[in-house]
C-alpha positions in Angstrom: 64.1 -56.7 -157.8 67.6 -56.3 -156.4 69.7 -53.1 -156.7 72.7 -54.6 -155.0 76.0 -53.7 -156.6 74.9 -51.6 -159.6 74.5 -48.4 -157.6 71.0 -47.9 -158.9 68.4 -47.0 -156.3 64.6 -47.0 -156.6 62.9 -43.6 -157.3 61.4 -43.6 -153.8 64.9 -43.6 -152.2 65.7 -40.2 -150.8 68.4 -38.4 -152.7 71.3 -36.9 -150.9 71.3 -33.1 -150.3 72.6 -31.1 -153.3 76.2 -30.0 -153.0 75.3 -26.4 -153.5 72.8 -26.4 -150.7 75.2 -28.4 -148.4 77.8 -25.7 -149.0 75.4 -22.9 -148.1 74.3 -24.7 -144.9 78.0 -25.3 -144.1 78.5 -21.5 -144.2 75.6 -21.1 -141.7 77.3 -23.6 -139.4 80.5 -21.7 -139.8 78.9 -18.4 -138.9 77.3 -19.9 -135.8 80.6 -21.2 -134.6 82.4 -18.0 -135.4 79.7 -16.0 -133.6 80.1 -18.2 -130.5 83.8 -17.8 -130.7 83.6 -14.0 -131.0 81.3 -13.8 -128.0 83.5 -16.0 -126.0 86.9 -14.5 -126.9 85.8 -11.0 -127.9 88.0 -11.1 -131.1 87.7 -12.2 -134.7 90.6 -13.5 -136.7 90.2 -13.1 -140.5 92.8 -15.9 -140.9 90.2 -18.3 -139.5 87.9 -17.6 -142.5 90.7 -17.9 -145.0 91.9 -21.2 -143.4 88.3 -22.6 -143.3 87.8 -21.7 -147.0 91.2 -22.9 -148.2 91.4 -26.1 -146.1 87.9 -27.3 -145.6 86.0 -25.9 -148.6 88.8 -25.7 -151.1 89.1 -29.5 -151.3 85.4 -30.1 -152.0 83.5 -30.0 -155.3 82.9 -26.8 -157.1 79.1 -26.9 -156.4 79.8 -27.1 -152.7 82.3 -24.2 -152.8 79.8 -22.1 -154.9 77.1 -22.6 -152.3 79.4 -21.7 -149.5 80.7 -18.5 -151.2 77.2 -17.5 -152.5 75.9 -17.8 -148.9 78.8 -15.7 -147.6 78.1 -13.1 -150.2 74.4 -13.0 -149.3 75.3 -12.7 -145.6 77.7 -9.8 -146.3 75.2 -8.0 -148.6 72.3 -8.3 -146.1 74.4 -7.1 -143.2 75.7 -4.1 -145.3 72.0 -3.3 -146.0 71.5 -3.0 -142.3 69.9 -6.3 -141.5 71.0 -7.9 -138.2 71.1 -11.6 -139.0 71.2 -14.3 -136.4 72.9 -17.3 -138.1 70.8 -19.6 -135.9 67.5 -18.4 -137.4 68.7 -17.2 -140.8 67.1 -19.1 -143.7 70.3 -19.3 -145.8 68.8 -21.3 -148.6 66.0 -18.7 -149.2 68.6 -15.8 -149.1 70.8 -17.5 -151.6 67.9 -18.4 -153.9 66.7 -14.8 -153.7 70.2 -13.4 -154.5 70.7 -15.8 -157.4 67.3 -15.0 -159.0 68.0 -11.2 -158.8 71.0 -11.6 -161.2 
């Protein structure tokens, strides 16, 4: 059975990552890059975050943006609670899931 041009895929075909999860993982990558930049340059520019959100995330679907912003919110809340998070080891998907189920 061919699935050539119809766009249909067999059920065993792996589905692409969900946009929400992809947005949350994108925030983790952003935090890793920002952390490296802060260690290297010893300064943080809030305009970098605004530019990243506006330019890179703002053009993407709502689910992606929601995942990015929810992950940012989870990161801020956890750090305000006194947790020292390493973006390299942080399980962002678990943190976002925990925050969304608490609502």
